[in-house]
C-alpha positions as CSV (number, residue, x, y, z in Angstrom):
1,M,137.3,69.5,-217.0
2,A,138.1,73.2,-217.7
3,M,135.4,75.7,-217.4
4,A,133.9,76.9,-220.7
5,N,135.1,80.4,-221.5
6,H,131.4,81.4,-222.0
7,W,130.7,80.9,-218.3
8,K,133.9,82.5,-217.1
9,Q,133.1,85.6,-219.1
10,H,129.6,85.7,-217.6
11,I,130.8,85.2,-214.1
12,E,133.4,88.0,-214.4
13,A,130.8,90.3,-216.1
14,W,128.4,89.6,-213.2
15,Q,131.0,90.3,-210.6
16,A,131.7,93.7,-212.2
17,S,128.0,94.5,-212.8
18,G,126.9,95.0,-209.2
19,L,123.7,93.0,-209.9
20,T,122.4,90.1,-207.9
21,Q,122.9,86.7,-209.5
22,A,119.2,86.5,-210.2
23,A,119.0,89.9,-211.9
24,Y,122.1,89.2,-214.0
25,C,120.7,85.9,-215.1
26,R,117.3,87.4,-216.1
27,Q,119.1,90.2,-218.0
28,H,121.2,87.7,-220.0
29,G,118.7,84.9,-220.3
30,L,120.7,82.4,-218.2
31,N,119.4,79.7,-216.0
32,A,120.1,80.8,-212.4
33,G,120.7,77.3,-211.1
34,T,123.2,76.6,-213.9
35,F,124.9,79.9,-213.3
36,S,125.2,79.2,-209.5
37,A,126.7,75.8,-210.3
38,R,129.3,77.3,-212.7
39,L,130.0,80.0,-210.1
40,G,130.8,77.3,-207.6
41,E,133.2,75.6,-210.0
42,Y,134.8,79.0,-210.8
43,R,135.4,79.7,-207.2
44,A,136.8,76.3,-206.5
45,G,139.4,76.8,-209.2
46,P,141.5,74.1,-210.8
47,A,142.6,72.8,-207.4
48,A,140.1,73.6,-204.7
49,E,141.7,74.5,-201.4
50,A,140.2,75.1,-198.0
51,P,140.1,78.9,-197.4
52,G,142.8,80.1,-195.0
53,L,142.4,82.5,-192.1
54,I,143.4,86.0,-192.7
55,P,145.1,87.6,-189.7
56,V,143.8,91.1,-188.9
57,R,145.2,93.7,-186.6
58,L,143.2,96.8,-185.8
59,E,145.0,100.0,-185.0
60,P,143.9,101.5,-181.6
61,D,142.4,104.6,-183.1
62,V,140.2,102.8,-185.7
63,A,137.0,103.7,-184.0
64,A,137.9,107.4,-184.0
65,R,139.0,107.4,-187.7
66,S,137.4,109.9,-189.9
67,E,135.0,108.6,-192.6
68,A,137.1,110.6,-195.1
69,E,140.3,108.6,-194.3
70,P,140.9,105.6,-196.5
71,L,140.9,102.1,-195.2
72,V,144.5,100.7,-195.5
73,L,145.0,96.9,-195.6
74,R,148.6,95.7,-195.2
75,L,149.0,92.2,-196.4
76,A,151.5,89.8,-195.0
77,S,153.3,89.9,-198.4
78,G,154.1,93.6,-197.7
79,H,151.6,94.9,-200.2
80,C,149.2,97.6,-199.2
81,L,145.7,98.2,-200.5
82,E,144.1,101.7,-199.9
83,L,140.3,101.6,-200.1
84,P,137.6,104.2,-199.6
85,A,136.3,104.1,-196.0
86,A,132.8,103.6,-197.3
87,A,133.7,100.3,-199.1
88,E,130.9,97.8,-198.9
89,P,131.7,94.9,-196.6
90,R,130.4,92.3,-199.1
91,W,132.6,93.8,-201.8
92,L,135.6,93.8,-199.4
93,A,135.0,90.2,-198.4
94,E,134.9,89.2,-202.1
95,L,138.1,91.1,-202.7
96,L,139.9,89.3,-199.8
97,R,138.6,86.0,-201.1
98,C,140.0,86.7,-204.5
99,L,143.3,87.7,-203.1
100,G,143.4,84.5,-201.1
């Protein structure tokens, strides 16, 4: 069964909001348990797959890198993502999950 557009819009709005799930649900009058269940369906997608491992290679001078220098992710596909060095780890993990 396809996810209702209503829930998809709420999930995407929550992801962009920076709020916790509970705070977003309170703000929009949503049941937190239902929201969590719909989020699970959203993340599973039409054909749920087991998450794959992402190979990571650290450059030798990573520890000495200036905080002003961007974090550059080079994907196996050849694409590069340049992010601020201060990117939040939770946000980065969510980004990588979405890029799957």
